[in-house]
C-alpha positions as CSV (number, residue, x, y, z in Angstrom):
1,M,44.8,-13.6,45.8
2,F,41.9,-15.0,43.6
3,T,44.1,-15.0,40.5
4,R,47.1,-16.6,42.2
5,K,44.9,-19.3,43.7
6,Y,43.4,-20.3,40.4
7,F,46.6,-19.9,38.5
8,S,48.3,-22.4,40.9
9,L,45.3,-24.7,40.5
10,L,45.7,-24.5,36.7
11,I,49.3,-25.4,36.8
12,I,48.5,-28.5,39.0
13,C,45.8,-29.5,36.6
14,S,48.1,-29.1,33.6
15,I,50.8,-31.2,35.2
16,L,48.3,-33.9,36.2
17,L,46.8,-33.9,32.7
18,S,50.2,-34.1,31.1
19,Q,51.0,-37.2,33.2
20,I,47.9,-38.9,31.9
21,L,48.5,-37.8,28.3
22,F,52.1,-38.7,28.4
23,S,51.5,-42.3,29.6
24,Q,53.1,-44.3,26.8
25,I,52.5,-47.6,25.2
26,V,55.6,-49.8,24.6
27,F,55.6,-51.6,21.3
28,Q,58.5,-54.0,21.0
29,G,59.8,-57.2,19.5
30,T,62.6,-58.9,17.5
31,I,63.2,-58.9,13.8
32,T,64.8,-61.9,12.2
33,D,65.5,-62.8,8.6
34,N,64.1,-65.6,6.4
35,G,67.0,-68.0,7.2
36,A,64.6,-70.5,8.8
37,E,62.2,-70.7,5.9
38,Y,62.3,-73.6,3.4
39,L,65.3,-75.7,4.3
40,G,67.4,-73.0,6.0
41,S,69.3,-74.0,9.1
42,S,68.3,-70.9,11.2
43,A,67.1,-67.3,11.2
44,E,69.6,-64.5,11.9
45,P,68.8,-61.2,13.7
46,V,68.4,-58.1,11.5
47,A,70.4,-55.2,12.9
48,N,69.9,-51.5,12.1
49,A,66.4,-51.9,10.6
50,L,64.1,-48.9,10.9
51,V,60.8,-49.8,12.4
52,T,58.1,-47.1,11.8
53,L,54.5,-46.9,13.2
54,T,52.2,-44.4,11.5
55,D,48.8,-43.6,13.0
56,Q,46.2,-44.3,10.2
57,A,44.0,-41.5,11.5
58,D,46.7,-38.9,11.7
59,A,49.8,-39.3,9.4
60,Q,51.6,-36.7,11.5
61,R,51.8,-39.2,14.4
62,I,54.9,-41.2,13.6
63,F,56.9,-43.3,16.0
64,T,60.2,-44.9,15.1
65,G,62.9,-47.2,16.4
66,Y,66.0,-49.0,15.2
67,T,66.9,-52.7,15.9
68,N,70.0,-53.5,17.8
69,D,72.6,-56.2,17.0
70,Q,70.2,-58.9,18.3
71,G,67.4,-57.6,16.1
72,E,65.5,-56.1,19.1
73,Y,63.5,-52.9,18.8
74,S,61.4,-50.9,21.3
75,I,59.1,-47.9,20.4
76,Q,57.2,-45.7,22.9
77,I,53.9,-44.5,21.6
78,S,52.8,-41.3,23.3
79,S,49.8,-39.1,22.9
80,T,51.7,-36.6,20.8
81,G,52.6,-36.9,17.2
82,V,56.3,-37.3,17.8
83,D,58.6,-39.8,19.4
84,D,60.0,-38.8,22.8
85,D,63.1,-40.9,22.6
86,D,66.1,-39.5,20.8
87,S,68.1,-42.7,21.4
88,N,66.3,-44.1,18.3
89,N,68.6,-42.1,16.1
90,P,71.9,-41.6,17.9
91,G,74.6,-39.4,16.3
92,R,72.6,-38.1,13.4
93,F,71.0,-35.1,15.0
94,N,70.1,-34.0,18.5
95,L,67.4,-31.8,20.2
96,L,68.6,-30.0,23.3
97,Q,66.6,-29.2,26.4
98,N,65.1,-25.7,26.2
99,Y,66.4,-23.1,28.6
100,P,65.2,-21.6,30.8
101,N,62.7,-24.3,31.8
102,P,60.2,-23.6,33.3
103,F,60.0,-20.3,31.4
104,N,58.1,-17.0,31.1
105,P,57.6,-15.5,28.6
106,S,60.1,-17.0,26.2
107,T,62.6,-19.9,25.9
108,V,65.5,-20.9,23.7
109,I,65.5,-24.2,21.8
110,G,68.8,-25.6,20.7
111,Y,69.7,-28.4,18.3
112,V,72.7,-30.0,16.7
113,L,72.9,-31.5,13.1
114,N,75.8,-33.7,12.0
115,K,75.0,-33.0,8.3
116,P,73.0,-30.4,6.3
117,S,69.3,-31.3,6.4
118,N,65.8,-30.0,5.8
119,I,64.4,-29.7,9.3
120,T,61.1,-28.8,11.0
121,I,60.8,-27.4,14.5
122,E,57.3,-27.4,15.9
123,I,55.4,-26.8,19.2
124,Y,52.6,-29.1,20.3
125,N,50.2,-28.9,23.2
126,V,49.6,-31.9,25.4
127,L,46.7,-33.0,23.2
128,G,49.1,-33.5,20.3
129,Q,47.7,-30.5,18.5
130,K,50.3,-28.3,16.6
131,I,50.5,-24.8,18.1
132,R,53.4,-23.3,16.2
133,T,55.8,-24.0,13.4
134,L,59.0,-22.3,14.4
135,F,61.1,-23.3,11.5
136,D,60.7,-25.4,8.3
137,G,63.6,-25.3,5.9
138,Y,67.2,-26.1,5.1
139,Q,70.0,-25.9,7.7
140,T,73.7,-26.4,7.5
141,A,75.5,-28.9,9.7
142,G,76.4,-27.7,13.2
143,S,74.5,-26.2,16.2
144,G,71.6,-23.8,16.1
145,R,69.0,-22.3,18.3
146,I,65.6,-20.7,18.0
147,I,63.4,-18.7,20.4
148,W,59.8,-19.4,21.1
149,D,57.8,-16.5,22.6
150,A,54.8,-18.6,23.8
151,S,52.7,-17.6,20.8
152,N,50.8,-19.7,18.3
153,D,50.9,-19.5,14.4
154,L,48.4,-16.6,14.5
155,G,50.8,-14.6,16.8
156,K,48.5,-14.9,19.8
157,G,49.8,-15.9,23.2
158,V,49.1,-19.3,24.6
159,S,48.0,-20.3,28.1
160,A,50.3,-21.7,30.8
161,G,51.0,-25.4,30.8
162,V,53.1,-28.2,29.5
163,Y,54.1,-28.1,25.8
164,I,56.1,-30.4,23.5
165,Y,58.7,-29.2,21.1
166,S,59.7,-31.3,18.1
167,L,62.6,-31.6,15.7
168,R,61.9,-33.5,12.6
169,A,64.7,-34.4,10.0
170,D,65.3,-37.3,7.7
171,G,61.9,-38.8,8.6
172,I,62.8,-39.1,12.3
173,N,61.3,-37.1,15.1
174,I,62.8,-36.1,18.4
175,N,60.5,-34.7,21.1
176,K,61.0,-33.0,24.5
177,K,58.7,-31.4,27.1
178,M,58.8,-27.9,28.6
179,L,56.6,-25.9,31.0
180,L,55.2,-22.4,30.5
181,I,54.5,-21.0,33.9
182,D,52.6,-17.8,33.0
183,G,50.8,-17.8,29.7
184,Q,50.5,-14.7,27.5
185,Q,46.7,-14.9,27.5
186,G,46.7,-13.5,31.1
187,S,45.6,-15.3,34.2
188,T,42.3,-13.4,34.4
189,N,41.1,-15.3,31.2
190,L,41.9,-18.7,32.7
191,S,38.8,-19.8,34.6
192,M,38.0,-23.0,36.3
193,S,35.5,-23.9,33.7
194,Q,38.2,-23.7,31.0
195,S,40.4,-26.0,33.2
196,T,37.5,-28.4,33.5
197,D,37.1,-28.3,29.7
198,A,40.7,-29.4,29.4
199,N,40.0,-32.5,31.4
200,T,36.8,-33.4,29.6
201,T,36.0,-31.9,26.2
202,D,39.7,-31.8,25.1
203,L,40.2,-35.4,26.1
204,N,37.4,-36.3,23.7
205,V,39.2,-34.3,21.0
206,L,42.3,-36.3,21.8
207,N,40.4,-39.5,21.3
208,K,39.3,-38.3,17.8
209,L,42.9,-37.3,16.9
210,M,44.3,-40.7,17.7
211,S,43.3,-44.2,16.7
212,D,44.3,-47.7,17.6
213,Q,45.1,-48.6,14.0
214,Y,48.6,-48.2,12.8
215,T,50.6,-48.9,9.6
216,L,53.8,-50.8,10.5
217,T,56.8,-50.6,8.1
218,V,60.3,-52.1,8.4
219,T,63.1,-50.9,6.1
220,G,66.8,-51.2,6.0
221,D,69.9,-52.2,4.0
222,S,69.7,-55.6,2.3
223,I,66.2,-56.4,3.4
224,A,62.9,-56.3,1.5
225,A,60.6,-53.5,2.8
226,Y,57.9,-54.9,5.1
227,E,54.5,-53.3,5.6
228,Q,51.5,-54.3,7.7
229,Q,48.4,-52.1,7.7
230,N,45.5,-52.0,10.2
231,L,47.7,-53.1,13.1
232,E,45.7,-52.6,16.3
233,I,47.7,-51.4,19.3
234,T,45.7,-50.7,22.4
235,G,48.4,-51.4,25.1
236,N,51.9,-52.7,25.5
237,M,52.5,-55.2,22.7
238,T,55.3,-57.5,21.6
239,L,55.4,-58.4,17.9
240,D,58.2,-60.5,16.4
241,L,58.6,-60.2,12.6
242,T,60.4,-62.0,9.8
243,V,61.8,-60.0,6.8
244,N,63.5,-61.2,3.7
245,R,67.2,-60.7,3.0
246,T,68.0,-59.1,-0.4
247,V,71.1,-58.3,-2.5
248,T,71.5,-55.3,-4.7
249,D,74.0,-55.4,-7.6
250,I,75.9,-52.5,-9.2
251,D,73.1,-51.8,-11.6
252,G,70.5,-51.5,-8.9
253,N,68.8,-54.9,-9.5
254,V,67.4,-56.2,-6.2
255,Y,67.5,-60.0,-5.7
256,S,65.6,-62.2,-3.3
257,T,67.7,-64.7,-1.3
258,V,67.2,-68.1,0.2
259,K,69.1,-70.0,2.9
260,I,69.6,-73.7,2.2
261,G,71.3,-75.4,5.1
262,D,74.0,-72.9,6.1
263,Q,74.4,-71.4,2.6
264,W,72.8,-68.2,1.5
265,W,72.0,-68.2,-2.3
266,L,70.4,-65.8,-4.7
267,G,66.7,-66.8,-5.1
268,E,66.9,-65.8,-8.8
269,N,69.3,-65.6,-11.7
270,L,71.9,-62.8,-12.1
271,K,71.0,-59.9,-14.3
272,V,74.0,-57.5,-13.9
273,T,75.7,-55.8,-16.9
274,H,78.6,-54.2,-15.0
275,Y,81.4,-55.5,-12.8
276,R,81.6,-54.6,-9.2
277,N,83.7,-51.5,-10.0
278,G,81.1,-50.2,-12.6
279,E,83.0,-51.4,-15.7
280,D,80.9,-52.7,-18.5
281,I,80.5,-56.5,-19.2
282,P,80.5,-56.6,-23.0
283,H,77.1,-57.3,-24.5
284,V,77.4,-59.7,-27.5
285,T,74.4,-60.5,-29.7
286,D,76.0,-61.9,-32.9
287,G,76.3,-65.7,-32.8
288,T,79.5,-66.0,-34.8
289,E,81.2,-63.4,-32.6
290,W,80.0,-65.1,-29.5
291,N,81.4,-68.5,-30.7
292,N,84.8,-67.0,-31.3
293,L,85.2,-65.2,-28.0
294,S,88.0,-65.8,-25.5
295,T,87.0,-62.8,-23.4
296,D,84.1,-61.9,-21.2
297,A,80.5,-61.4,-22.5
298,Y,76.8,-61.6,-21.6
299,C,73.6,-61.9,-23.6
300,N,69.9,-62.4,-23.2
301,F,68.2,-65.6,-24.3
302,N,67.2,-65.2,-28.0
303,N,68.6,-61.7,-27.7
304,D,65.3,-60.7,-26.2
305,S,65.4,-58.3,-23.3
306,S,61.9,-59.2,-22.2
307,N,63.3,-62.5,-20.9
308,V,65.6,-60.7,-18.4
309,V,63.1,-59.9,-15.7
310,T,62.1,-63.5,-15.2
311,Y,65.1,-65.5,-16.4
312,G,68.1,-63.2,-15.9
313,R,71.0,-63.1,-18.3
314,L,73.4,-65.6,-19.8
315,Y,77.2,-65.2,-19.3
316,N,80.2,-67.0,-20.7
317,W,82.7,-68.3,-18.2
318,F,85.2,-65.6,-18.9
319,A,82.8,-63.1,-17.4
320,V,82.2,-65.4,-14.4
321,N,85.9,-65.7,-13.7
322,D,86.9,-62.0,-14.4
323,S,89.1,-60.5,-11.8
324,L,86.8,-57.4,-11.7
325,Y,84.1,-59.6,-10.0
326,I,80.7,-60.1,-11.4
327,A,79.2,-60.4,-7.9
328,P,78.5,-57.5,-5.5
329,D,80.6,-57.2,-2.4
330,G,80.0,-60.0,0.1
331,W,78.9,-62.5,-2.6
332,H,80.6,-64.7,-5.3
333,V,80.1,-67.3,-8.0
334,P,79.9,-70.7,-6.2
335,T,82.8,-73.1,-6.6
336,N,82.3,-76.7,-7.6
337,D,82.7,-77.7,-4.0
338,E,80.0,-75.3,-2.8
339,W,77.6,-76.8,-5.4
340,S,78.5,-80.2,-3.9
341,I,77.7,-79.0,-0.4
342,L,74.3,-78.0,-1.7
343,M,73.7,-81.3,-3.4
344,T,74.6,-83.2,-0.3
345,Y,72.4,-81.2,1.9
346,L,69.5,-81.8,-0.5
347,E,70.2,-85.6,-0.1
348,G,72.1,-86.3,-3.3
349,E,72.3,-86.0,-7.0
350,S,69.2,-87.9,-7.9
351,V,66.6,-85.9,-5.9
352,S,68.2,-82.5,-5.3
353,G,67.3,-81.1,-8.7
354,G,63.6,-81.7,-8.0
355,K,63.9,-79.9,-4.7
356,M,65.4,-76.9,-6.5
357,K,63.0,-76.6,-9.5
358,E,60.0,-74.3,-9.5
359,T,56.8,-76.4,-9.5
360,G,54.3,-76.4,-12.4
361,T,54.9,-75.7,-16.1
362,A,54.8,-71.9,-16.3
363,H,58.6,-71.8,-16.7
364,W,59.3,-75.5,-17.4
365,D,58.1,-77.9,-20.1
366,S,55.9,-80.7,-19.1
367,P,56.3,-83.0,-17.1
368,N,58.7,-81.1,-14.9
369,T,59.5,-84.4,-13.1
370,G,59.9,-84.4,-9.3
371,A,59.7,-80.6,-8.9
372,T,58.8,-79.5,-5.4
373,N,61.0,-76.4,-4.8
374,E,61.1,-77.3,-1.2
375,S,64.6,-75.7,-1.0
376,G,63.2,-72.3,-2.2
377,F,65.9,-72.2,-4.9
378,T,63.2,-71.7,-7.6
379,A,65.2,-72.8,-10.7
380,L,63.5,-72.0,-14.0
381,G,64.0,-73.6,-17.5
382,T,66.3,-70.9,-18.7
383,G,68.1,-72.8,-21.5
384,C,71.6,-71.7,-22.7
385,R,73.7,-70.3,-25.5
386,F,75.5,-72.9,-27.5
387,D,79.2,-72.5,-28.3
388,I,78.7,-73.5,-31.9
389,N,77.4,-70.5,-33.9
390,G,76.0,-69.0,-30.7
391,Y,72.6,-70.8,-31.0
392,F,70.1,-70.5,-28.2
393,I,68.8,-73.9,-27.1
394,K,66.8,-75.9,-24.5
395,F,64.5,-73.1,-23.3
396,G,62.0,-74.6,-20.8
397,Q,63.9,-77.9,-20.8
398,I,67.2,-77.4,-19.0
399,T,68.8,-74.8,-16.8
400,Y,72.6,-74.5,-16.5
401,F,74.6,-72.8,-13.8
402,W,78.3,-72.0,-14.0
403,S,80.7,-72.7,-11.2
404,S,83.8,-70.7,-10.7
405,T,86.0,-73.8,-10.9
406,E,88.0,-74.4,-14.0
407,Y,88.1,-77.9,-15.6
408,N,91.0,-77.3,-17.9
409,D,92.3,-74.5,-20.2
410,S,89.3,-74.6,-22.4
411,G,86.5,-75.8,-20.1
412,A,84.9,-75.2,-16.7
413,W,82.5,-77.1,-14.4
414,Y,78.8,-76.4,-14.3
415,H,75.6,-77.9,-12.8
416,Y,72.3,-78.4,-14.6
417,L,68.7,-79.5,-14.0
418,N,66.3,-81.2,-16.5
419,Y,62.5,-80.9,-17.1
420,D,62.2,-84.7,-17.2
421,D,64.1,-85.9,-14.1
422,S,64.9,-84.8,-10.6
423,Y,68.7,-84.8,-10.9
424,L,71.2,-82.0,-10.1
425,S,73.9,-83.1,-12.5
426,R,77.5,-81.9,-12.9
427,Y,79.6,-81.7,-16.0
428,N,82.1,-79.5,-17.8
429,K,81.7,-77.4,-21.0
430,L,83.7,-75.0,-23.1
431,K,84.1,-71.6,-21.6
432,Q,82.3,-70.0,-24.6
433,Y,78.9,-71.4,-23.5
434,G,76.3,-68.9,-22.2
435,F,74.9,-70.1,-18.9
436,S,72.9,-68.7,-16.0
437,V,74.6,-67.6,-12.8
438,R,73.5,-67.9,-9.2
439,L,75.6,-66.3,-6.5
440,I,76.4,-67.5,-3.0
441,R,77.2,-65.4,0.1
442,D,80.8,-65.2,1.2
């Protein structure tokens, strides 16, 4: 009678304690892109971005969520080191409810993987302390199950109460709760003093295991990784974020982007050496050979590869216009009309160049007249490769950008900016010239 009375009291205390410990903080917000920065018309929501919170006091406490089509995310921060919401990662893997539940003395934990993965299945107590690692290794796709016999990593039985079981795969955690109704330690060892300790001393331990400081990261396709450290979260919190759109070419080069009006542009010059399908763009260094070309080619200014990181590469128009596409999917070389739209939005030929040039004289010769870069285009004084003998000229003084629009059989349209005026000018040159390329989004 004595044992049953205190065992029942222990179960009630465990359930009440679990309700306190499982009270969750909701961290939510909206993630948009950099489309409203500089002179962009508006920001756009960022869908399918992974938002991750990592407790800076305990790296095992990781909470995650994905943004929806409106860029909205919501993460529940619990007292355990795992996220209790498997909707954050639908369709990739699933953790099933254990059975039986409640259980004594063992229970079956099932899971489903849609692809082969390295997985970890662990048991935690309500304080977020790991009790047992049931499995840590590689599993093939499909369903599986594992039995927990209510023992810890030392093979000793654990007391009755609420426990959490966790499946971790691909950096994502799924967490569910279960109730052990008769622990393997035996009810005669479970005194009221130990139950009292669970409500006092162990709560102090919990406070030491968790902190209010988190590292926030946002990652996803076609966005630059975002990180914020020392983010203090003490209660429900809304945090809206802006991340930068990026573009990655076939070679793995990652480019910044900028929205000017309604147009998305690369924020730097193209560097790619392969077409969209992986085929090589010929690299031509010899000046005479370059001069005589009627086929596609690229080069580096002064044939110096150290210029590429900052200034990109130079391409003749045959490469720009090749049917294999020099731009990654979803992007293209701008037409003459698209350059005109940009010029009009920046209030005309006489001032738009200044709004596109990087300020200062780090990458332009003095005086770099009228440079404000208020558009964010960040044009640099890249120079070009001349058609006669393949000479390299005008470095620091002029930058030239091809359009995809042909002028005649021998020439094509381009736009250029000077170090000594604010113009964005248009002209046509022979297709053998080596000019820079900026891409625009489809």
